[in-house]
C-alpha positions in Angstrom: 169.6 5.3 275.4 166.7 3.0 274.7 166.5 1.3 271.3 163.6 2.7 269.2 161.3 0.1 267.9 161.1 -0.3 264.1 157.9 0.4 262.2 156.2 -2.8 261.2 152.8 -3.5 259.6 150.1 -5.1 261.8 149.7 -7.9 259.3 151.1 -9.3 256.1 147.5 -9.7 254.8 146.9 -6.0 254.0 150.1 -4.6 252.7 148.6 -2.8 249.8 145.9 -1.2 251.9 148.6 -0.1 254.3 150.6 1.4 251.5 147.5 3.3 250.4 147.0 4.5 254.0 150.4 6.2 254.2 150.2 7.6 250.7 146.8 8.9 251.4 147.9 10.4 254.7 150.6 12.4 252.9 148.1 13.5 250.3 145.8 14.8 253.0 148.7 16.7 254.6 149.6 18.2 251.2 145.9 19.1 250.7 145.8 21.1 253.9 149.2 22.7 253.3 148.1 23.7 249.8 147.1 27.2 250.8 150.8 28.0 251.2 152.0 26.4 248.0 150.6 28.8 245.5 150.9 32.2 247.3 152.6 33.7 244.3 150.2 32.3 241.7 153.0 30.4 239.9 151.8 26.9 240.7 148.2 27.1 239.8 148.4 23.7 238.1 149.4 22.1 241.5 146.8 24.1 243.3 144.0 22.8 241.1 145.2 19.3 241.3 145.7 19.2 245.1 142.3 20.6 245.8 140.8 17.2 245.0 143.0 15.4 247.5 140.3 15.9 250.2 138.5 12.9 248.6 141.3 10.6 249.9 139.5 10.7 253.3 136.9 8.6 251.7 139.6 6.0 250.9 140.3 5.9 254.6 136.6 5.2 255.3 136.8 2.4 252.7 139.9 0.9 254.4 138.3 1.2 257.8 135.2 -0.7 256.7 137.4 -3.5 255.2 139.5 -3.7 258.4 136.4 -3.8 260.7 134.9 -6.5 258.6 138.1 -8.5 258.5 138.7 -8.4 262.3 135.2 -8.3 263.8 132.8 -10.2 261.6 131.1 -12.7 263.9 132.8 -11.4 267.0 130.5 -8.7 268.3 128.0 -11.3 269.6 127.5 -10.0 273.1 127.3 -6.7 275.0 130.6 -7.5 276.7 132.4 -8.0 273.3 130.8 -4.8 272.0 131.9 -2.8 275.1 135.4 -4.1 274.7 135.5 -3.2 271.1 134.4 0.4 271.8 136.9 0.7 274.6 139.7 -0.3 272.3 138.5 2.1 269.6 138.4 5.0 272.1 141.8 4.0 273.3 143.2 4.0 269.8 141.6 7.3 268.6 141.2 9.3 271.8 144.6 10.1 273.3 146.0 12.0 270.3 142.7 13.5 269.4 142.3 15.0 272.9 145.9 16.0 273.1 145.9 17.9 269.8 142.6 19.5 270.8 144.3 20.8 274.0 147.0 22.4 271.8 144.4 24.4 269.9 142.6 25.3 273.1 145.9 26.7 274.3 146.2 28.6 271.0 142.8 30.1 271.5 143.6 31.1 275.0 146.8 32.8 273.9 144.9 34.6 271.2 142.3 35.8 273.7 145.0 37.0 276.0 146.6 38.9 273.1 149.8 36.9 273.2 149.4 35.8 269.5 147.3 37.3 266.7 145.0 34.3 266.4 141.3 34.8 267.0 138.7 32.7 265.2 135.3 32.4 267.0 134.0 29.7 264.6 137.1 27.5 264.8 137.6 28.1 268.6 134.0 27.5 269.6 133.8 26.8 273.3 130.4 25.3 272.9 131.9 22.6 270.7 134.6 21.4 273.2 132.4 18.7 274.8 131.2 17.4 271.4 134.8 17.1 270.4 135.7 15.2 273.6 132.9 12.7 273.0 133.5 12.4 269.3 130.2 13.7 268.0 131.4 17.0 266.4 130.9 15.6 262.8 127.3 14.7 263.5 125.8 18.1 262.8 126.0 19.4 266.3 128.7 22.1 265.6 128.6 25.0 263.2 132.1 24.6 261.6 135.3 22.6 261.8 136.4 23.3 265.4 139.7 23.0 267.3 141.8 20.4 265.5 139.8 20.7 262.3 141.0 17.4 260.8 139.5 15.4 263.6 136.0 15.5 262.0 137.0 12.3 260.3 137.7 10.7 263.7 134.2 11.7 264.8 132.7 10.1 261.6 134.7 6.9 262.2 133.5 6.7 265.8 129.9 7.0 264.7 130.3 4.0 262.4 132.0 2.0 265.1 129.1 2.7 267.5 126.7 1.4 264.8 128.9 -1.6 263.8 126.6 -4.3 265.2 123.7 -2.9 263.2 125.9 -2.6 260.1 126.8 -6.3 260.5 123.1 -7.1 260.4 123.1 -5.5 256.9 126.3 -7.2 255.7 125.0 -10.6 256.8 122.5 -10.3 254.0 125.4 -10.5 251.5 127.9 -8.3 249.7 125.5 -7.3 246.9 122.9 -6.0 249.3 125.6 -4.1 251.1 126.9 -2.6 247.9 123.3 -1.8 246.8 122.7 0.1 250.1 126.0 1.9 249.7 125.3 3.0 246.2 121.7 4.0 247.1 123.1 6.1 249.9 125.4 7.9 247.4 122.5 8.6 245.1 120.3 9.9 247.9 123.0 12.2 249.4 123.9 13.5 245.9 120.3 14.6 245.5 120.2 16.2 249.0 123.3 18.4 249.3 123.8 20.3 252.5 123.9 24.0 251.6 125.7 24.3 248.3 128.0 21.4 248.8 127.7 17.7 247.7 128.0 15.1 250.4 131.6 14.2 249.6 132.6 17.7 250.9 130.7 17.3 254.2 132.9 17.5 257.3 131.5 19.0 260.5 128.1 19.0 258.8 127.2 15.3 258.9 130.6 14.0 258.0 129.4 10.8 259.7 126.9 10.3 256.8 129.6 11.0 254.2 131.6 8.1 255.7 128.8 5.5 255.2 129.2 4.6 251.5 132.9 4.1 251.6 132.7 2.1 254.9 130.0 -0.2 253.4 131.9 -0.7 250.2 135.0 -1.6 252.2 132.9 -4.2 254.2 131.5 -5.6 251.0 135.0 -5.8 249.5 136.0 -8.0 252.4 133.2 -10.4 251.5 134.1 -10.3 247.8 137.8 -10.5 248.2 138.1 -13.9 246.6 136.3 -12.6 243.5 138.4 -9.5 243.4 141.6 -11.7 243.6 140.8 -12.9 240.1 141.5 -9.4 238.7 144.8 -9.7 236.7 147.8 -7.7 238.0 145.7 -5.8 240.6 148.8 -4.3 242.3 150.0 -2.7 239.1 146.5 -1.5 238.3 146.1 0.0 241.8 149.1 2.2 241.3 148.2 3.1 237.7 144.7 4.1 238.8 146.1 6.2 241.6 148.3 7.9 239.1 145.3 8.3 236.8 143.5 10.0 239.7 146.2 12.6 239.8 145.9 13.2 236.1 142.2 13.4 236.3 142.4 15.8 239.2 144.8 18.0 237.1 142.4 17.8 234.1 139.4 19.0 236.2 137.3 15.8 236.2 134.1 16.2 238.2 134.6 15.3 241.9 131.8 12.7 242.0 133.6 10.7 239.3 136.9 11.1 241.2 135.1 9.7 244.3 134.3 6.5 242.5 137.9 6.4 241.3 139.0 6.5 244.9 136.7 3.6 245.8 138.1 1.7 242.8 141.7 2.2 244.0 140.6 0.7 247.3 139.0 -2.3 245.6 142.2 -2.9 243.6 144.2 -2.7 246.9 141.9 -5.4 248.3 142.3 -7.5 245.1 146.1 -7.2 245.4 146.1 -8.3 249.0 143.7 -11.1 248.4 145.8 -12.4 245.5 148.8 -12.5 247.8 151.0 -10.5 245.4 153.2 -8.1 247.3 155.5 -6.0 245.2 158.5 -4.1 246.5 156.7 -0.7 246.6 153.9 -1.9 248.8 156.2 -3.8 251.1 158.4 -0.8 251.6 155.5 1.6 252.2 153.3 -0.6 254.4 155.3 -0.2 257.7 154.9 3.6 257.4 151.2 3.2 257.6 151.7 3.0 261.4 152.3 6.8 261.2 149.2 7.6 259.1 146.9 8.4 262.1 149.6 10.5 263.8 150.4 12.4 260.6 146.7 13.1 260.1 146.1 14.6 263.6 149.4 16.3 264.0 149.7 18.1 260.7 147.2 20.9 261.6 149.5 22.0 264.4 152.4 22.2 261.9 150.1 24.1 259.6 149.2 26.6 262.3 152.6 27.1 264.0 155.2 26.2 261.4 153.6 27.5 258.2 151.1 30.2 259.3 152.9 31.7 262.3 156.6 31.2 261.4 156.7 30.9 257.6 154.1 33.5 256.7 153.7 35.6 259.8 157.3 35.9 261.1 159.4 35.3 258.0 157.0 36.5 255.3 158.0 33.6 253.0 156.5 33.4 249.5 157.1 31.6 246.3 159.8 28.9 246.2 161.0 29.7 249.7 157.6 29.0 251.1 157.3 25.8 249.0 160.6 24.6 250.4 159.3 25.4 253.9 156.2 23.4 253.2 158.3 20.5 252.0 160.4 20.7 255.1 157.3 20.3 257.3 156.0 17.4 255.2 159.3 15.6 255.9 159.6 16.8 259.5 156.2 15.4 260.4 157.4 11.8 260.0 159.9 11.8 262.9 157.4 13.9 265.0 154.7 11.3 264.2 157.0 8.5 265.1 157.9 9.9 268.4 154.2 10.6 269.2 153.3 7.0 268.3 156.1 5.4 270.4 156.2 7.6 273.4 152.6 8.9 273.7 150.0 7.1 271.7 150.9 3.5 272.3 151.4 3.9 276.1 148.1 5.9 276.3 146.3 3.3 274.2 147.5 0.4 276.2 146.5 2.1 279.5 143.1 3.1 278.3 142.4 -0.3 276.8 143.0 -1.9 280.3 140.9 0.6 282.4 138.3 -1.3 284.3 139.9 -4.7 283.4 142.5 -5.0 286.1 142.6 -8.4 287.7 141.2 -8.2 291.2 143.1 -9.9 293.9 141.1 -12.9 295.4 139.8 -12.4 298.9 141.9 -14.1 301.5 
């Protein structure tokens, strides 16, 4: 039996951000599982608190902006470098995104055939298959969250990756200009809600624009990391503020304020990493960040099949039994995500990243 590789962080330079990634991924899973937590109405306090966890996606956009600035500043100087960058991003995001979409296409086909009671024309929109395949389904081209509904954030990320050379032209003008543009974009989008929802609730409907402020703030944070490192005890403040976010969510603080709290948590994570202080909590959590992407894209399948079909549909669970079933799936997703990462995502990523780059044999 082959030895399974241990989880390890990509770098020792971003352990706090990695810790936030895995904590954030679990919070997003709990947010989507929330519909099954309070079926009996006995956990309304949890229901009200968890509803704000959707803002944690904006923390992911922040971290992504920081990572892109840290790795690619000054490197996308030619079309060949840009093409290689995009190929690597597609190789990283594409395989699991496409695979989970195929699962939901199979679910839709089974529903259409009458094998399962699952028909949702808006979710299973055939016209939005191609936009999902090419990562543009969060650019306002679809009419709802389609197929693997969580993948809208992957589409938003891809839009920013495609625009990264242009974004670097902005960041080259300095972090304060970048921050100013980010805050201006927040102000503009808050004044122009889509429908009856503020921009920090956009998903399929221009989720790519929602990602812009957090991404830019993350890139500015990379440029300001030495200044941020002067904050005293940033690692402790990061965890305290994340706990404060939970308390504020429970207390019903306005979502726009909570959005800025999320950004502040990210800034403190940058400060802690820049300061070089790595506490035991962050060190222990950081390796698990390798599973954050897998958890994010796989949990809608567990939601559909494990909770909706089995827990509610077949077993008719409610109350504490359903909450235990939810907890089971939160825990079970970790080994599932690990197996996906090791046996599917990494091999597929490595193969896609090499497509078109094979060394050609010299002519004899």
